[in-house]
MIFI-949756 format. One record per residue (C-alpha): x, z, y. Coordinates in Angstrom, 1 decimal, decimal comma. Layout:
<fifis>
FIFI      X      Z      Y
FIFI      X      Z      Y
...
</fifis>
This chain:
<fifis>
FIFI      X      Z      Y
FIFI   48,7   40,5  118,6
FIFI   45,8   42,8  119,0
FIFI   47,1   46,9  119,7
FIFI   44,7   50,0  119,1
FIFI   45,1   53,1  120,6
FIFI   45,1   56,0  118,3
FIFI   43,8   59,3  119,3
FIFI   45,7   61,9  116,9
FIFI   47,3   64,7  118,8
FIFI   48,2   68,0  117,4
FIFI   47,8   71,5  118,6
FIFI   48,9   74,6  118,0
FIFI   46,0   76,7  117,2
FIFI   42,2   77,1  118,8
FIFI   43,8   77,9  122,3
FIFI   44,6   74,0  122,3
FIFI   41,5   72,6  120,9
FIFI   39,3   72,0  123,8
FIFI   42,4   70,9  126,0
FIFI   43,2   68,1  123,5
FIFI   39,8   67,2  123,0
FIFI   39,5   66,6  126,5
FIFI   42,8   64,9  126,2
FIFI   41,6   62,6  123,5
FIFI   38,3   61,5  125,5
FIFI   40,4   60,8  128,8
FIFI   43,1   59,0  126,9
FIFI   40,6   56,7  125,3
FIFI   39,3   55,7  128,6
FIFI   42,7   55,0  129,9
FIFI   43,1   52,6  126,9
FIFI   40,3   50,6  127,7
FIFI   41,2   50,0  131,1
FIFI   44,8   49,2  129,9
FIFI   43,5   46,6  127,7
FIFI   44,1   48,0  124,2
FIFI   41,7   46,3  121,6
FIFI   40,3   49,2  119,9
FIFI   40,3   53,1  120,8
FIFI   40,6   54,7  117,2
FIFI   40,1   58,2  116,0
FIFI   40,2   59,9  112,4
FIFI   38,6   62,7  110,5
FIFI   41,2   65,7  109,8
FIFI   40,4   69,4  109,0
FIFI   41,7   73,0  109,2
FIFI   45,4   71,5  110,4
FIFI   45,2   71,6  114,0
FIFI   45,4   67,9  113,7
FIFI   43,0   65,9  115,5
FIFI   41,2   68,7  116,6
FIFI   37,9   67,3  117,5
FIFI   37,5   66,8  113,2
FIFI   34,0   64,5  113,8
FIFI   34,7   61,1  114,5
FIFI   31,0   60,3  115,0
FIFI   30,9   62,9  117,7
FIFI   33,8   61,6  119,9
FIFI   32,5   58,0  119,0
FIFI   29,3   58,9  120,8
FIFI   31,4   60,1  123,6
FIFI   33,4   57,2  123,9
FIFI   30,7   54,9  123,4
FIFI   29,3   55,1  126,6
FIFI   32,6   54,9  128,6
FIFI   34,7   52,0  126,7
FIFI   34,0   48,9  128,7
FIFI   36,3   46,1  126,7
FIFI   37,5   48,1  124,1
FIFI   36,0   48,5  120,7
FIFI   35,8   51,8  119,0
FIFI   37,4   52,3  115,6
FIFI   37,6   55,3  113,2
FIFI   41,0   55,4  110,6
FIFI   39,3   57,1  108,8
FIFI   36,1   58,6  107,8
FIFI   36,7   60,4  104,2
FIFI   34,2   59,5  101,9
FIFI   34,9   63,1  100,1
FIFI   32,7   65,0  103,3
FIFI   30,0   62,6  103,3
FIFI   26,9   62,6  101,8
FIFI   25,7   58,9  101,5
FIFI   22,4   59,3  103,2
FIFI   24,0   61,2  106,1
FIFI   26,6   58,3  106,2
FIFI   24,1   55,7  106,6
FIFI   22,7   57,4  109,6
FIFI   26,1   57,9  111,0
FIFI   27,4   54,2  110,4
FIFI   23,9   52,7  112,2
FIFI   24,1   55,3  115,1
FIFI   27,9   54,4  115,6
FIFI   27,0   50,6  115,6
FIFI   23,9   51,2  117,8
FIFI   26,0   53,2  120,5
FIFI   28,5   50,8  120,8
FIFI   26,4   47,9  120,9
FIFI   28,0   46,4  117,5
FIFI   31,4   46,8  118,9
FIFI   32,7   49,5  116,6
FIFI   35,1   49,0  112,9
FIFI   34,2   52,0  110,8
FIFI   36,9   52,5  108,3
FIFI   36,7   54,7  105,4
FIFI   39,1   56,4  102,7
FIFI   38,1   56,6   99,0
FIFI   41,4   59,2   98,7
FIFI   41,1   62,8   99,4
FIFI   43,8   65,7   99,2
FIFI   42,1   68,1   96,8
FIFI   43,4   71,6   98,8
FIFI   41,5   70,3  101,9
FIFI   38,2   68,7   99,9
FIFI   37,9   72,1   97,9
FIFI   37,3   74,1  101,7
FIFI   34,0   72,0  101,3
FIFI   33,3   72,9   98,0
FIFI   33,9   69,1   96,6
FIFI   34,7   69,5   92,8
FIFI   37,7   69,1   91,1
FIFI   36,5   66,1   89,3
FIFI   35,8   64,0   92,4
FIFI   37,3   60,6   92,1
FIFI   38,0   57,0   93,9
FIFI   34,8   55,8   91,8
FIFI   32,4   58,5   93,6
FIFI   33,7   57,4   96,7
FIFI   32,9   53,7   96,3
FIFI   29,4   55,3   94,9
FIFI   28,5   56,9   98,4
FIFI   29,6   53,9  100,0
FIFI   27,6   51,4   97,8
FIFI   24,6   53,9   98,4
FIFI   24,8   54,1  102,1
FIFI   24,9   50,3  102,5
FIFI   21,7   50,2  100,4
FIFI   20,0   52,6  102,3
FIFI   20,9   50,9  105,6
FIFI   19,3   47,7  104,1
FIFI   16,2   49,4  103,1
FIFI   12,9   48,8  105,5
FIFI   10,6   51,3  105,8
FIFI    8,1   48,8  103,9
FIFI   10,2   48,7  101,0
FIFI    9,9   50,5   97,5
FIFI   11,7   53,9   97,4
FIFI   15,1   53,6   96,9
FIFI   16,2   56,0   93,8
FIFI   20,0   56,4   94,2
FIFI   22,5   58,2   92,1
FIFI   26,2   58,9   92,3
FIFI   28,6   61,2   90,0
FIFI   27,9   64,2   92,3
FIFI   24,3   63,8   93,8
FIFI   21,0   62,0   93,6
FIFI   18,1   61,4   95,5
FIFI   15,0   59,3   96,5
FIFI   14,9   57,6   99,9
FIFI   11,3   56,5  100,5
FIFI   11,5   56,1  104,3
FIFI   13,9   53,8  106,4
FIFI   17,2   54,8  107,9
FIFI   16,9   56,1  111,4
FIFI   18,0   54,6  114,0
FIFI   18,5   51,2  113,1
FIFI   21,8   49,5  113,2
FIFI   22,8   46,9  116,1
FIFI   24,4   44,2  114,0
FIFI   22,4   42,3  111,3
FIFI   23,1   43,1  107,6
FIFI   25,2   46,6  108,4
FIFI   27,9   47,7  110,6
FIFI   31,9   46,4  110,4
FIFI   32,8   48,7  107,5
FIFI   36,4   48,6  106,1
FIFI   38,8   50,3  103,8
FIFI   41,6   52,6  104,9
FIFI   44,1   52,1  101,8
FIFI   47,3   51,8  101,0
FIFI   46,6   50,3   97,2
FIFI   46,8   46,5   96,4
FIFI   43,7   47,1   94,6
FIFI   41,7   48,2   97,2
FIFI   43,3   45,9   99,6
FIFI   42,0   42,9   97,2
FIFI   38,3   44,6   96,9
FIFI   38,3   44,9  100,9
FIFI   39,1   40,8  100,9
FIFI   36,8   39,8   98,6
FIFI   34,0   41,5  100,4
FIFI   35,3   40,5  103,8
FIFI   35,8   43,6  104,9
FIFI   38,7   44,7  107,4
FIFI   41,5   46,9  106,3
FIFI   43,7   49,6  107,8
FIFI   46,7   49,8  106,3
FIFI   49,3   52,7  106,4
FIFI   52,8   52,9  107,6
FIFI   55,5   50,5  106,2
FIFI   58,6   48,8  107,4
FIFI   58,5   45,3  107,8
FIFI   58,7   43,8  104,7
FIFI   56,3   46,1  102,7
FIFI   53,6   45,3  105,8
FIFI   54,0   41,5  105,2
FIFI   53,6   41,9  101,7
FIFI   50,7   44,3  101,8
FIFI   48,6   41,5  104,3
FIFI   49,6   38,6  102,4
FIFI   47,5   40,5   99,5
FIFI   44,9   40,9  101,7
FIFI   44,9   37,4  103,3
FIFI   45,3   35,7   99,6
FIFI   42,3   37,7   98,9
FIFI   40,2   36,2  101,9
FIFI   40,9   32,9  101,1
FIFI   40,3   33,3   97,3
FIFI   36,7   34,4   97,9
FIFI   36,1   31,2  100,4
FIFI   34,5   33,2  103,2
FIFI   33,7   31,4  106,1
FIFI   36,7   30,4  108,8
FIFI   35,1   33,2  111,4
FIFI   34,7   35,9  109,2
FIFI   38,2   35,3  107,9
FIFI   39,2   35,5  111,8
FIFI   37,3   38,6  112,6
FIFI   38,9   40,1  109,5
FIFI   42,3   39,5  110,4
FIFI   41,7   40,5  114,0
FIFI   40,4   44,0  112,8
FIFI   43,1   44,7  110,2
FIFI   45,8   46,6  111,1
FIFI   49,1   48,4  110,1
FIFI   49,6   51,8  111,3
FIFI   52,9   52,8  113,7
FIFI   54,1   55,3  115,8
FIFI   55,5   54,0  119,3
FIFI   58,2   56,0  121,2
FIFI   59,1   53,7  124,8
FIFI   61,2   54,7  127,4
FIFI   63,2   52,9  130,0
FIFI   66,4   52,3  128,1
FIFI   67,1   52,6  123,9
FIFI   68,8   55,7  124,7
FIFI   66,2   57,6  126,4
FIFI   63,7   56,3  123,8
FIFI   65,8   58,0  121,1
FIFI   65,7   61,2  123,0
FIFI   62,3   61,1  123,5
FIFI   62,1   60,6  119,7
FIFI   64,3   63,2  118,6
FIFI   61,6   65,7  120,6
FIFI   58,7   64,1  119,2
FIFI   58,8   62,3  116,2
FIFI   61,2   65,4  114,2
FIFI   57,9   67,7  114,2
FIFI   55,2   65,1  113,5
FIFI   57,5   64,0  110,6
FIFI   57,6   67,3  109,2
FIFI   54,3   68,2  109,8
FIFI   52,9   64,8  108,2
FIFI   55,3   65,3  105,0
FIFI   53,7   68,9  104,8
FIFI   50,4   68,1  104,9
FIFI   50,6   65,0  102,5
FIFI   53,1   66,5  100,1
FIFI   53,4   70,4  100,5
FIFI   57,0   70,5  100,8
FIFI   58,9   69,9  103,9
FIFI   62,0   67,5  104,6
FIFI   65,4   69,2  105,1
FIFI   67,5   66,1  106,4
FIFI   68,9   67,5  109,8
FIFI   70,4   64,2  111,0
FIFI   69,4   62,8  114,4
FIFI   66,3   60,6  114,2
FIFI   68,9   57,8  115,2
FIFI   71,0   58,4  112,7
FIFI   68,0   58,4  109,9
FIFI   67,0   55,2  111,2
FIFI   70,3   53,5  111,1
FIFI   70,4   54,7  107,4
FIFI   68,9   51,6  106,5
FIFI   66,6   51,6  103,4
FIFI   67,0   47,9  101,6
FIFI   63,8   46,2  100,6
FIFI   60,5   47,4  101,0
FIFI   59,6   50,7  102,2
FIFI   56,2   52,6  101,7
FIFI   55,7   56,2  102,1
FIFI   52,2   56,7  100,8
FIFI   53,7   58,1   97,6
FIFI   54,8   61,8   97,6
FIFI   58,4   61,6   97,2
FIFI   59,5   59,6  100,6
FIFI   62,9   60,5  102,4
FIFI   63,4   61,2  106,2
FIFI   65,0   57,6  106,5
FIFI   61,9   56,0  104,7
FIFI   59,5   58,0  106,7
FIFI   60,7   56,8  110,3
FIFI   61,7   53,1  109,1
FIFI   58,1   52,9  107,8
FIFI   56,3   54,9  110,5
FIFI   58,0   54,1  114,0
FIFI   58,7   51,6  116,6
FIFI   61,2   53,3  119,2
FIFI   63,3   51,9  122,2
FIFI   62,7   50,3  125,7
FIFI   59,9   47,9  126,1
FIFI   62,0   45,0  125,6
FIFI   63,0   46,4  122,0
FIFI   59,4   47,7  121,3
FIFI   58,0   44,1  122,3
FIFI   60,9   42,4  120,0
FIFI   60,0   44,8  117,3
FIFI   56,2   44,0  117,3
FIFI   56,8   40,2  117,8
FIFI   58,2   40,1  114,4
FIFI   55,3   41,9  112,7
FIFI   53,4   39,4  114,6
FIFI   55,4   36,3  113,2
FIFI   55,2   37,8  109,5
FIFI   51,6   37,5  109,9
FIFI   50,2   40,9  110,9
FIFI   47,8   40,4  113,5
FIFI   46,9   43,8  114,8
FIFI   48,9   47,2  115,1
FIFI   47,3   50,9  115,2
FIFI   49,5   52,6  117,4
FIFI   49,8   56,1  118,2
FIFI   51,4   57,5  121,3
FIFI   50,8   61,6  121,1
FIFI   52,9   63,8  119,2
FIFI   51,9   67,5  120,0
FIFI   53,9   69,7  117,3
FIFI   57,3   70,6  116,4
FIFI   56,9   72,4  113,1
FIFI   53,9   72,1  110,4
FIFI   51,5   74,8  109,9
FIFI   51,7   76,7  106,6
FIFI   48,6   75,8  104,3
FIFI   45,5   78,1  105,0
FIFI   47,3   79,4  108,5
FIFI   47,2   77,9  112,1
FIFI   50,1   76,7  113,5
FIFI   52,1   78,6  116,6
FIFI   54,6   75,9  117,5
FIFI   55,6   74,5  120,8
FIFI   54,3   71,2  122,1
FIFI   56,3   68,8  123,0
FIFI   55,5   66,1  125,9
FIFI   53,9   63,0  125,1
FIFI   55,4   59,6  125,4
FIFI   55,5   59,2  129,4
FIFI   55,5   55,5  129,2
FIFI   52,6   54,9  127,2
FIFI   50,4   58,1  127,7
FIFI   47,5   58,0  130,4
FIFI   48,6   58,9  133,8
FIFI   45,5   61,1  134,4
FIFI   44,6   64,0  131,9
FIFI   42,2   66,8  131,9
FIFI   44,7   68,5  129,7
FIFI   45,3   71,9  131,0
FIFI   48,8   72,7  129,1
FIFI   49,3   76,4  127,8
FIFI   52,4   78,1  128,4
FIFI   54,5   78,9  126,1
FIFI   52,8   81,7  124,5
FIFI   49,0   82,1  123,8
FIFI   47,5   85,1  122,6
FIFI   44,6   85,1  120,3
FIFI   42,7   87,5  122,6
FIFI   42,5   84,3  124,9
FIFI   38,4   84,8  124,8
FIFI   38,5   88,2  125,8
FIFI   41,0   88,0  128,8
FIFI   39,3   89,7  132,3
FIFI   39,2   87,6  135,1
FIFI   42,2   87,0  136,9
FIFI   44,7   87,5  133,9
FIFI   47,4   85,3  133,5
FIFI   47,1   83,0  130,5
FIFI   50,9   83,3  129,5
FIFI   51,3   87,2  129,7
FIFI   48,7   88,5  126,9
FIFI   45,9   89,2  129,4
FIFI   47,7   91,2  132,0
FIFI   47,7   90,2  135,7
FIFI   51,1   88,0  136,5
FIFI   52,7   87,2  139,9
FIFI   55,4   85,3  138,2
FIFI   56,5   81,8  136,7
FIFI   57,1   81,0  133,0
FIFI   59,7   78,8  131,6
FIFI   58,6   75,4  130,6
FIFI   58,0   74,6  126,8
FIFI   60,8   72,5  125,2
FIFI   60,9   69,0  126,3
FIFI   59,1   69,2  129,6
FIFI   60,9   67,8  132,8
FIFI   61,2   69,1  136,2
FIFI   58,2   66,8  137,0
FIFI   55,7   69,1  134,9
FIFI   57,1   72,2  137,2
FIFI   53,9   72,4  138,9
FIFI   51,9   73,3  135,8
FIFI   54,2   75,9  134,6
FIFI   52,7   78,6  137,1
FIFI   50,5   81,1  135,6
FIFI   47,0   80,0  135,3
FIFI   44,3   82,6  136,1
FIFI   41,2   82,6  133,5
FIFI   38,4   81,7  135,7
FIFI   34,8   82,9  134,0
FIFI   32,9   80,1  135,5
FIFI   32,3   76,5  134,8
FIFI   34,5   73,9  135,9
FIFI   33,5   71,5  138,7
FIFI   31,7   69,1  137,5
FIFI   33,0   65,3  138,1
FIFI   30,5   62,9  139,8
FIFI   28,1   60,9  138,0
FIFI   28,4   57,4  137,1
FIFI   25,7   55,4  139,5
FIFI   23,6   54,9  136,0
FIFI   23,8   58,9  135,2
FIFI   22,8   60,4  138,6
FIFI   19,7   61,9  138,9
FIFI   16,8   61,3  141,7
FIFI   15,3   64,1  144,1
FIFI   12,6   64,1  141,2
FIFI   14,4   65,6  138,8
FIFI   14,4   62,2  136,6
FIFI   17,3   60,2  135,4
FIFI   18,2   56,9  137,5
FIFI   17,5   54,6  135,6
FIFI   18,0   51,3  138,0
FIFI   21,6   49,9  136,8
FIFI   21,1   51,1  133,2
FIFI   18,3   48,6  132,8
FIFI   19,9   45,6  133,7
FIFI   22,6   46,1  130,9
FIFI   23,0   42,9  128,5
FIFI   22,1   44,4  125,2
FIFI   22,3   41,3  123,0
FIFI   25,8   40,9  121,4
FIFI   27,4   37,8  122,5
FIFI   29,5   35,9  120,1
FIFI   33,1   37,4  120,0
FIFI   35,4   38,8  117,6
FIFI   37,8   41,2  120,0
FIFI   37,1   41,9  123,6
FIFI   40,0   40,5  125,8
FIFI   43,3   42,4  125,4
FIFI   44,0   41,7  129,2
FIFI   41,0   42,7  131,9
FIFI   40,2   40,5  134,7
FIFI   37,8   38,0  132,9
FIFI   34,1   38,1  134,2
FIFI   31,9   37,2  131,4
FIFI   28,9   38,8  129,7
FIFI   29,6   41,1  127,2
FIFI   27,5   44,3  125,4
FIFI   28,4   46,4  128,2
FIFI   28,2   44,6  131,3
FIFI   26,0   45,4  134,2
FIFI   24,0   42,7  135,6
FIFI   21,7   42,0  138,8
FIFI   18,9   39,8  137,1
FIFI   17,0   40,2  140,3
FIFI   19,0   37,7  143,1
FIFI   17,6   36,4  145,6
FIFI   19,9   33,5  147,3
FIFI   18,3   31,0  149,5
FIFI   21,0   29,1  151,7
FIFI   20,5   27,0  154,8
FIFI   21,0   24,0  153,2
FIFI   18,5   24,5  150,5
FIFI   15,8   25,4  153,1
FIFI   16,7   21,9  154,9
FIFI   16,3   20,1  151,8
FIFI   12,8   21,7  150,6
FIFI   11,4   21,3  154,2
FIFI   12,6   17,5  154,1
FIFI   11,1   16,8  150,5
FIFI    7,7   18,9  150,9
FIFI    7,0   18,4  154,4
FIFI    6,6   22,3  154,6
FIFI    8,6   24,6  156,8
FIFI   11,3   26,9  154,7
FIFI   13,3   28,7  156,8
FIFI   15,9   30,0  154,8
FIFI   18,9   31,4  156,4
FIFI   21,3   33,0  153,6
FIFI   25,0   32,6  154,2
FIFI   27,2   30,9  151,5
FIFI   30,2   32,9  152,7
FIFI   29,9   35,3  149,4
FIFI   32,5   37,9  150,5
FIFI   29,4   40,6  151,8
FIFI   27,5   39,8  148,3
FIFI   30,5   40,3  146,2
FIFI   31,4   43,5  148,3
FIFI   28,0   44,8  147,6
FIFI   27,9   44,3  143,9
FIFI   31,4   46,3  143,8
FIFI   30,2   49,1  145,9
FIFI   27,0   49,1  143,4
FIFI   29,1   49,3  140,3
FIFI   27,6   45,5  139,4
FIFI   29,5   43,1  137,3
FIFI   27,7   40,0  137,6
FIFI   24,7   38,8  139,5
FIFI   22,2   36,2  138,6
FIFI   21,0   33,8  141,5
FIFI   17,6   32,0  141,8
FIFI   15,2   30,6  144,0
FIFI   12,7   33,5  142,9
FIFI    9,5   33,2  144,4
FIFI   10,4   30,2  146,7
FIFI    9,9   27,3  144,1
FIFI    9,2   23,6  144,4
FIFI    5,8   23,8  143,0
FIFI    4,3   20,7  145,1
FIFI    1,8   18,0  144,5
FIFI    4,2   15,4  144,4
FIFI    5,8   15,3  141,3
FIFI    8,7   13,1  142,6
FIFI    9,2   15,4  145,5
FIFI    9,3   18,4  143,5
FIFI   11,6   17,0  140,7
FIFI   14,2   15,9  143,5
FIFI   14,1   19,8  145,0
FIFI   14,3   21,3  141,6
FIFI   17,1   19,1  140,9
FIFI   19,1   20,0  144,4
FIFI   18,0   23,6  143,9
FIFI   19,8   23,7  140,7
FIFI   23,0   21,6  141,8
FIFI   23,7   23,9  144,4
FIFI   23,5   26,9  142,0
FIFI   25,6   25,3  139,4
FIFI   28,3   24,6  142,6
FIFI   27,8   28,1  143,5
FIFI   28,5   29,8  139,8
FIFI   31,8   27,6  139,5
FIFI   33,2   28,9  142,6
FIFI   32,5   32,3  141,7
FIFI   32,5   33,3  138,2
FIFI   30,9   36,6  138,6
FIFI   27,4   34,8  139,6
FIFI   25,1   33,2  137,1
FIFI   21,5   31,1  137,9
FIFI   18,5   30,8  136,7
FIFI   17,1   27,2  137,0
FIFI   14,2   25,9  138,8
FIFI   11,4   23,3  137,4
FIFI    9,1   21,2  138,9
FIFI    5,7   22,7  137,9
FIFI    2,9   21,8  137,3
FIFI    4,2   18,5  136,4
FIFI    5,1   19,1  133,0
FIFI    7,4   16,5  131,5
FIFI    9,3   17,0  134,5
FIFI    9,7   20,3  134,1
FIFI   10,4   20,2  130,6
FIFI   13,8   17,6  131,3
FIFI   14,8   19,6  134,3
FIFI   14,8   22,6  132,2
FIFI   16,8   20,7  129,5
FIFI   19,5   20,1  132,0
FIFI   19,6   23,2  133,3
FIFI   20,3   24,8  129,7
FIFI   22,2   22,4  127,7
FIFI   24,3   20,6  130,8
FIFI   24,4   23,4  133,6
FIFI   24,9   26,5  131,1
FIFI   22,4   28,4  133,1
FIFI   21,5   31,8  131,8
FIFI   17,6   30,8  131,8
FIFI   14,9   29,7  133,8
FIFI   13,2   31,2  136,6
FIFI    9,4   30,9  137,5
FIFI    6,6   31,8  139,9
FIFI    3,6   33,4  138,6
FIFI    1,8   30,0  139,0
FIFI    2,0   26,6  140,1
FIFI    0,4   24,7  142,9
FIFI   -3,2   26,5  141,5
FIFI   -1,9   26,3  137,8
FIFI   -1,4   29,5  135,9
FIFI    1,4   29,7  133,6
FIFI   -0,7   30,0  130,1
FIFI   -2,5   26,8  131,3
FIFI   -2,7   24,2  128,1
FIFI   -1,3   21,5  130,4
FIFI    2,1   23,5  130,3
FIFI    2,3   23,6  126,5
FIFI    5,1   20,9  126,4
FIFI    7,0   22,6  128,8
FIFI    7,0   26,0  126,9
FIFI    7,6   24,0  123,7
FIFI   11,1   23,1  125,1
FIFI   12,1   26,4  126,1
FIFI   10,9   27,8  122,9
FIFI   13,1   25,2  120,7
FIFI   16,1   26,6  122,6
FIFI   15,2   30,3  122,5
FIFI   15,4   30,6  126,5
FIFI   15,5   33,4  128,8
FIFI   12,6   33,2  131,1
FIFI   12,6   35,1  134,1
FIFI    9,1   35,7  136,0
FIFI    9,0   36,6  139,5
FIFI    6,2   38,9  140,4
FIFI    3,7   37,3  143,1
FIFI    0,1   37,6  143,9
FIFI   -3,1   35,3  144,3
FIFI   -5,6   36,4  146,9
FIFI   -8,2   34,3  145,1
FIFI   -8,0   36,6  142,4
FIFI   -9,1   39,6  144,8
FIFI   -9,6   43,1  142,9
FIFI  -11,7   44,1  146,3
FIFI   -8,8   46,2  147,9
FIFI   -9,2   44,2  151,1
FIFI   -7,7   46,6  153,5
FIFI   -4,2   46,3  151,5
FIFI   -3,4   42,6  151,4
FIFI   -0,5   42,9  149,1
FIFI   -2,2   44,4  146,4
FIFI   -5,0   41,7  146,2
FIFI   -4,6   40,0  142,8
FIFI   -3,1   41,1  139,6
FIFI    0,5   41,3  140,3
FIFI    1,7   38,3  138,5
FIFI   -0,8   36,3  139,4
FIFI   -3,5   35,8  136,5
FIFI   -6,7   37,6  135,4
FIFI   -5,7   40,4  132,8
FIFI   -7,3   38,4  130,0
FIFI   -4,9   35,6  131,1
FIFI   -1,8   37,9  130,7
FIFI   -2,8   39,3  127,4
FIFI   -3,3   36,1  126,0
FIFI    0,3   34,6  127,7
FIFI    2,2   37,6  126,3
FIFI    0,7   37,6  122,8
FIFI    1,7   33,8  122,6
FIFI    5,2   34,3  123,5
</fifis>
């Protein structure tokens, strides 16, 4: 089963906006480290709920931080988005995440909130579908295509150029529906789009997912598309977990009561007046399916449809029941920060409750505000206390409800400082050099091709190339026994002295923040006149690198080939790529006086071209192609060892 982490805190008012946005970013990073499959955000406005409001902005921030987890939206509300701007935003998120994003959209809306954006009263679900169709048609349009005239019930226009930026995936990004209706669930299955389902109990969740599975099967989609859809399709749950069931229910009483009232107020504009404890509401079992997408749900229905509460063993048992019912993915929320719902049109001033200690990230940049935050916070003078209406204070304030004694150090008065916070140390690929330019060394090594995969592994530790892996592609590794073999076969001295103890090399990779390394002979190639000796030298080198790659999963290799002997080089290249699983073929700039664009090597290039192979070209020089800079021997000849006209021809033909 896959588990997502949903970033959906609720604040008390404007003073909480920035701390909670910082908290969401840090929680997303920690969720990625913990092995969650997706980090999901939503789109809310005006209610103090999900204060970042724009899922694309928060997604752009997280795209550079998430290493394994996908980024997801549950959901983007189509009522608030122009279709052409939506197309740009979808492509932008797809590009920034290197294709590792699921963009869930919603066709429904709450008239009270959409009216704040000027959405007319006649806005219908059909209009949302029209906007989505226009956005996807715009994404599919190339700059050379005829102008695209588009129209919805609310707007119209003509797209003459292309959508910028281009998307990362072929076709369009992974788009799906967040829905509570069987018709839209079946529509998503027919189009091979994932679905993000709402809050239901086990019986209703299994029924809704069966509707989706049946639609997928009836449409006859390829199995890999079905697998990806099921992996990304989720049911939403609020999870409260503690060491024991009793402690978990105590936390639920503090956390979920306010969240239940808040969601009821936003969705139905009414308040639940059931005063029983959360455990009593849970025990008041509602027979049969429970769906709280309607406006008349009761408190027992809400908690039974929404929550998973208990010790780790209890929570695991409940989630396992969903997995056995055919549900592959849970969209889990862990943070609840409100205790009373806001009035419509007014900000809430309720006190926050502590997020679940067993599930919330250990590190958080949130500076939790004290019990009373005045509206004049932005006008306090330096040295004023955040909890004393702007006046200097020497004392301490009482902890807000639900905080334990472990949080006492955060209860002290926090003076307002009118200066920027110290900046965190930049990652290696973001540091600036002494010239003021961005340091790009490591970023250039990123693998930008999305390898075939449905979701990243939910458990960290697997060293495999992904869209966010940092790879050193220029790694000289020339062991002593390779030098001995080359010396014996060629009759030339090869004093190679690299150690085969990889501990120092791996420590250096860790220190530099590099995930993997591609080994190769680089400029030391078996380019010898004797074809048999050259072929044997290449075979010995490749077998040695294959052995090292098998011992250290972080190592890959570029294969060596016996050029200029075309047939032997093609045979060894095929063995490296098809049998040994090398990352590509490493070449020098010329082979025993034969340049790489020589017609005699055409058969070798054809063998590589048939496999769309990666070729690594190691720079070098040829003194017989001197440019006349005799006082600088290393500058003699073009850096790639071929005349410029031949280099141009080689580049064009590739």
